[in-house]
C-alpha positions, 0 to 999 in steps of 0.5 A, spaced: 488 657 377 481 656 376 482 655 368 488 650 370 484 646 375 478 645 370 483 643 364 486 638 368 479 636 370 477 635 363 483 630 362 480 625 368 487 624 370 486 625 378 478 627 379 478 627 386 484 632 387 482 637 381 475 637 384 477 638 391 481 644 389 476 647 384 471 646 390 476 651 395 477 656 389 470 657 388 469 659 395 471 666 392 466 670 388 471 672 383 473 665 382 466 663 381 465 668 375 472 666 372 469 659 371 462 661 369 466 665 363 470 659 361 464 654 361 460 659 357 454 655 359 456 648 357 456 644 364 457 637 361 463 635 364 461 637 371 454 634 370 457 628 367 461 627 374 454 626 377 454 619 374 461 617 376 462 610 379 466 613 384 462 616 390 467 621 392 467 624 385 460 624 385 459 628 392 465 633 390 462 634 383 455 636 386 458 641 391 462 644 385 455 645 381 452 648 387 457 653 388 456 655 381 449 658 383 446 656 377 438 654 378 438 649 372 442 644 376 437 643 381 433 638 377 440 634 376 442 634 383 435 633 386 435 627 381 442 624 383 440 625 390 434 621 390 438 615 386 444 615 391 445 609 394 452 611 398 449 614 405 455 618 406 455 622 400 448 624 400 449 630 404 453 633 399 447 634 394 444 637 399 449 642 401 449 643 393 442 645 393 442 649 399 446 654 394 440 654 389 432 655 389 429 649 391 422 651 391 421 646 385 423 640 389 421 642 396 415 637 397 420 631 395 425 634 400 420 635 406 418 628 404 425 625 405 425 629 412 419 626 414 421 619 412 428 620 415 425 622 422 421 616 423 427 611 420 431 607 425 437 606 422 442 600 423 448 602 427 453 602 421 448 607 418 447 612 424 452 617 423 451 618 415 443 619 417 444 624 422 449 628 418 443 628 412 438 630 417 442 635 420 443 638 413 436 637 410 433 641 416 438 646 415 436 647 408 428 646 409 428 651 415 433 656 412 429 663 412 423 660 415 421 664 421 418 659 427 415 661 433 420 661 439 418 659 446 418 664 452 418 663 459 411 663 462 411 659 468 413 664 473 408 662 478 411 655 478 415 652 484 422 650 481 429 647 484 434 651 481 442 651 481 445 658 481 453 656 479 458 660 483 465 659 485 466 658 492 467 665 494 460 667 491 456 662 494 454 666 501 453 672 497 449 669 492 445 665 497 444 672 501 440 675 496 435 669 495 429 671 499 424 666 500 425 658 499 429 653 501 437 654 500 443 649 500 450 651 499 453 646 494 460 645 492 460 649 486 454 654 487 447 654 491 441 650 490 434 653 491 427 651 491 423 657 490 416 659 487 419 666 486 423 665 480 423 673 478 427 676 484 432 670 482 433 672 475 436 679 478 441 677 482 448 679 479 453 674 482 451 667 479 454 665 473 448 660 470 441 658 472 440 651 471 435 646 473 436 639 475 432 633 473 429 628 477 434 622 475 440 622 480 445 620 474 445 618 467 450 612 464 455 614 459 452 610 454 448 614 448 442 610 448 441 609 455 442 616 457 437 618 451 432 613 455 433 616 462 433 623 459 426 622 456 423 618 462 425 624 467 421 630 468 425 634 462 419 634 458 414 636 464 419 641 466 419 644 459 412 644 458 411 647 465 416 653 464 413 655 457 405 653 458 406 649 452 406 642 449 409 642 443 416 641 440 423 644 443 430 645 439 435 643 444 443 642 444 446 637 448 452 639 452 457 634 454 462 636 460 467 630 460 474 628 460 473 624 454 477 626 448 474 631 443 472 626 438 469 621 443 465 626 446 463 629 440 461 622 437 457 621 444 453 627 444 451 626 436 449 619 438 445 621 444 442 627 441 439 623 435 436 618 440 433 623 444 429 626 438 427 619 437 425 617 445 421 623 446 417 622 439 420 628 436 418 633 441 425 635 442 429 637 435 437 637 435 440 644 433 447 646 434 445 653 433 438 656 433 436 652 440 432 654 446 434 649 451 441 646 453 441 639 456 448 639 459 451 632 462 456 633 467 461 627 468 462 625 475 468 622 478 465 615 477 464 616 470 456 617 470 453 624 468 449 629 472 443 632 468 442 639 468 438 644 463 439 651 461 433 655 458 435 661 453 427 663 453 428 668 459 427 675 459 434 675 462 436 682 463 441 682 468 447 684 464 442 686 458 446 692 456 453 688 455 452 688 447 460 689 446 466 686 449 473 685 448 478 679 449 480 682 456 473 683 458 471 681 465 466 677 466 459 681 468 458 677 475 465 678 477 464 685 476 457 685 480 461 682 486 461 688 490 454 690 488 452 683 491 454 685 498 462 684 498 463 691 501 461 691 509 457 698 507 456 702 501 462 706 498 461 713 498 455 716 495 456 722 489 463 720 489 468 721 483 470 715 480 475 713 475 477 706 471 484 707 468 483 700 464 476 701 463 475 696 457 467 696 455 465 699 461 462 693 465 466 695 472 463 703 472 456 701 470 456 695 476 459 700 480 454 706 479 448 700 480 451 699 487 451 706 489 450 712 484 456 716 482 457 724 481 461 723 475 465 717 472 471 717 467 473 711 463 480 711 460 483 705 455 488 706 450 484 701 445 479 705 441 475 698 440 474 698 447 472 705 448 467 704 442 464 698 446 464 702 452 460 708 450 455 703 446 454 699 453 453 705 457 448 708 453 444 701 453 445 701 461 442 708 461 448 711 465 453 717 463 460 716 463 466 720 460 470 715 456 477 717 453 482 714 449 488 715 452 494 712 456 492 712 464 500 714 465 499 720 461 492 722 463 491 729 467 485 732 470 483 738 474 480 735 480 482 728 484 478 722 484 475 719 490 475 712 487 479 708 482 475 701 480 479 697 475 480 690 472 488 690 471 490 688 465 494 681 464 501 681 463 500 679 455 507 680 452 510 684 458 516 680 461 515 679 469 520 685 470 516 690 466 509 687 469 512 689 476 514 696 473 507 697 471 504 695 477 509 700 481 507 705 475 500 704 477 500 705 484 504 711 483 499 714 478 494 712 483 497 716 489 497 722 484 490 722 482 486 720 488 484 724 494 487 724 501 481 719 503 480 716 496 481 708 495 482 703 490 478 697 488 482 692 484 481 686 480 488 682 479 491 676 477 498 678 480 497 678 488 504 678 489 505 685 485 499 688 489 502 685 496 509 688 494 507 695 492 503 695 499 509 693 502 513 699 499 508 704 499 506 706 506 501 711 504 496 705 502 493 700 506 489 693 504 482 694 507 479 688 504 481 682 500 477 677 496 479 671 492 475 670 486 476 663 483 477 656 486 484 656 484 486 663 488 488 666 481 484 672 481 483 677 487 479 683 489 483 688 493 480 694 497 485 699 498 485 705 502 489 711 503 493 711 510 489 716 513 482 714 510 477 710 515 477 703 515 471 699 512 
């Protein structure tokens, strides 16, 4: 295929089409080697295309040269990049240079970067300047280590928002000791000078810092100026005991269509760099700070800041996950105080659909178990569970097996699990699945055993409780705003109520 594409390229019949096809082929190493063998060191055809009258041909030819990874292309690519008048194509030369050793032209590229960072583009230029800046920064900073900030302002007073669902608000607030607490629609607001204990609370989703501006207008330039004039930089400096530059991303949570939201975020982030005198650098991957704009009903935005500079270790053990993994703050819900009293100490615990082990780890943190077993049919989940459990310093016996075929010498005091979603099962099959689960649970539980069950199938659970008089519902919690997920605490009929 590569040979045919190159031969067609030589005829000049459809340069754009042939270059695009060749560019795609060269993503494969074998195709690169094949073309190098065909060229045998004669790159005249490709190099001549850098001077073609069509800018898109020049850009695609540059990318093809870069993917051949021959350092002799550095000089012609850099020279053509410098001469290029069409802004939309300049990033293509930089993408090509990113495949090569740029040490000979690094000084010139750094000068160009400095020039762009102090240049105020016209409106019609801005999109292309932003793209060139992005690629140029990635090119120059790749492989370079930079000192990342660490949160050091533990002795300062902060206003915080701990995001939770409605069901978690009071439980989360009850774990805050010291400071002013306000229950919000979607969380808990705290004003505190003791942030360390807050970082250990397991039941909130995110810790966010509100800024001292009530709202941000939905105009990129105005939004950037408002953020720059807020206490944003003061917050960052106070939190990190620093006065230098920070890498950030701008997250826009909005009803805007995706293309408009992306355009708004790009323009606002670009303007924010300029408004803060380059103390903030936009980075979509290697960032320390997220500036989050959440749209209000009136179309303005609520500005919040999320820091990635904490020594956060609430769920540090959770290195492995699978698609069906429960969110760790949900698994920690009982640990946050959902039960009126602690479960039985030194109990024998079983999770029949254990996934990567989060439920068992959090259960043991609440109250140490005598022995824990985790079962899952998926080997990837079991491997992840073993790794996570080792990092948590816990001991769990993990077995890759179907729960319904599981046999054991003794009974368990407690089943704690996140029930699998329906997936490809029909409703009838899923109904039978729940029936089989409760039947098996009866077999493996002691006479005073109980079930702690997360499920998004409330009706199936309630049906089994109606049909199986040996079980009784002790407590029920709705786990999300829409009432889809619930936590059930179920006991045997002859067990004591909580």
